[in-house]
N, C-alpha and C positions, 0 to 999 in steps of 0.2 A: 586507861590513862589518858588525860585531855589536858592540852596547855592553851592559855589565853595569849595570844601573841599580838601585840600592837606594832604596826609598822608597814607602811607603804614603801620601804627601802629595798635597796638589793639585799641587804642582809636578812630584811623579814622575808623575803621571798625565797631565799635560799633556805633559811632556816624552817620555813613552813614544808618544804618538799623534803628536806633532810628528816624532820620528825615524823612525816607521814609515811615515808619509806621505812621507818622503824617501828611501823604500828601504833603509833601515837596519833589520837586525834587532835586536831589543831583548829581552833577558831581564830581566823585572822581578821583584825579590825583595820580597815583603811578609810580615809577620810572622804573620798572621792569615788565616783564610778569609773572614772579612769584608772585609778589606782587599782581598782578591782580587776580591770582587764588585765592586768599585767601579772596577777598571781598565777602562780602554777594551777593546773587542774589536777585533781586525783582523789582517789577515795580516802577519806578521813581529813579532807581539808574542807571546812566552811568557812564562809565569809561574812563578815558584819561591816556593812557600807554605811558611812554617814558619821559626821563628826559628833564625838560624845562629850558632854560636860561631866563633872565629877559625879552628879547624881546617875547619870546614864552609864558611866563606867561602873559605879558599885553595883547596879541594878544587873549588868551583864555578868560581872564577878559573881553574883549571887545564884545566877542562873543554873549554873551547872556545878558539879564538884571538880573544879579545876586543881590540878596538882601544884600547878605554879602560874605565874604571869610573867612572860617575857617581853621586856620593853625595847624593841628593836626600832623606835622612832629615830628620826634625824637628829644628829648631835645638836642642831640648833633649836629644836623644838622643845626649849626649856620648860615652858609652862605645861605643856602636855605631859612630859616626864615627870614634873612634880606632882600632878593630879594622879596619875597612875600609881605613883610610889605611895601617895597619902592614902589613896583608896586601899591599897594593900596592906598598909599597916592597919588601917581601921578595921579590916577583914580578918587580919592575921593571915594572909595568904603569901606564900614565898614569893619574892619579887627578885627578878634578874633582868639587869640591865646589861644590854648588847652594847658595846662601845667600839669605836673605831680607832685604830692607832693614830696617835698624833704624828704630826710632821716635824722633822728636824729643821735646822738651819737650812736656808737655801738663798739662791740668789734672787729674792723678791722683796717687796715692801710689804711689811705687815701693819694692819690697821686694827684698832680694837673695835671698830663698828662700822656699819655700812654708811653712816654719815661722815666719819673720818674718811673713809675710802673715796666718797664722792668729793670732799673738799681737796683732796690729792688730785683726783682726776682734773678738777679745774685747772691745777698748777701744771699738768702735762699736756703736751700738744697731741693733736691727732685723734682719730676715732677710736673708739672703746667697744670692746666686746664685754658684755655682761653676763657672767653665768652664775649670778647669785638667786634666780629664781623669780617667778613672777609676783611674789608677795613683798619683794624687797627692791621695788623700784621707785618709791617716792623720793629718795635722796637724789636720785640721778635723774628725776623728771623736771628739774628747774630750767627754765630758759637760759640759753647759753650753753648749757651741759647737754640736755636731751638731745639736741640737734646732732651730737656727735657719737651718741650711743646706740649700740645694737644689741638688744636684749635678746639672749637665747633662752627659750622656755618650753617647757612641755606641750606638745600639739593638742592641747585641750580646749574647748570652749572658755572655760573660765579663765586659762592664763592667757589666751588672746584678748578676751575683754579687758583683763587687767592692763595688759599693755595699752590698748586704746584708750581705756579710762586714764591713764597717766600721761596721753599725749603723744604717745609714739606713733608714728604713722606706719602703715602697712609694709611699707619698702624697708623698713629698719628691723622688723620683727623676724627672728629665726624660731620657727617652731618645729622642734626635732626632739625626738626620744634618744636618749643615751642608751648605753655608753658609748663615748666618742674616742675614737683612736688618736694617737698624736698626728698621723697622717691627715685625719679629717680636720683636726683643729688647725693645723697648717694651712691647709687648703682655705679654710674660712678666713683666717688671719690675712692670707695673701689676696684673696678675693676682695675683701672689704677694706683693705688697707688699713689694717687694725695696728695702732701703736701701743695701745694698752688693753690688758686682759685682766678683768676683775673676777675673783673667785672666792669662794669660801674655803676653809681649810677642811675640806670633805673627805679625805682620806682616800684608800685605792679605790674603795666602792664607788666613790664620787667622781672619779677619773682625775684625781689631782696630779698624779705622776704625768699623765699624757698632755695636760695643759702646761705643765712645767716644761715639758720637753719641747712642746711646739712653740712656747714664749720664747726659749733659749734658742732654738733654731732659727727663729724668723727675726730676732733681735727686738722682740715685742717686750714692753715692761709688764711685770705681773704684781698685781696687788693681791694680797691674801687678806681675808678678813678673819680674825682669830675667832675660835669658839668662845661662847660666853662664858662657858665654865669648864673646867678640867675635871672629868668625871671619873668614878671609880666605877669598875664593873668587869665584864669578860668580852673578850672579842668573840667573834663568832667561831673561830677556831677553839678558843678555849671553853667555850659553852659545849661545843661538841664532844670535847675531850671528857670534861667533866660529866657530862650527861652520860656517856657510855661507861666511865667509872662507877657511876652510881646505879646504874641499872641492876635490877635484882638478878 
């Protein structure tokens, strides 16, 4: 039995190891070499590195008799998820979406988009910690706002290049690999005199609660960019329970 698993996320890494420990072969697709280095090593885990378009996904799905395709990509990777789902429907392959639990109400400001978050940041004083990723810098890279922003990104060459291309000087770039504890978040906020923290609604796997706690403890304003869609699917725990229940 073999599963095709898409996702360089925390859930994707955990699921790959979990399936391999149950004698299931797993082919894990990640977009970058850096993402591949984070995957667990073990018998039964194969890695496909590189971004795939719809044609590439379809070719890979045809390459072996996968029992299902598990989509554990990031909740904001809407286009990738749509392509995976469409290919599965075309090839009549079982598709299973791994979703993150959504956040409830909290003491934070919600925005529908990164553009809206950047506009709100202009109205708020002080330094800004950006934890939305290296691909989401453009709205914050405008003169008058960029000078106050400290992007926290993955410690990869592509992430650093994206920051520099957006005009952020090296002294404002924080290159670190999470997960981050509330204590570390508090230390960063205090060290850089941060007044505003911008994050996506990334769930427990993305350290959302630790960011909330750090913002609350330091009096920092928290801006949350909502997920683009409200997806249906299984959480990682639900997938695992359902998988065990369906095993012969």
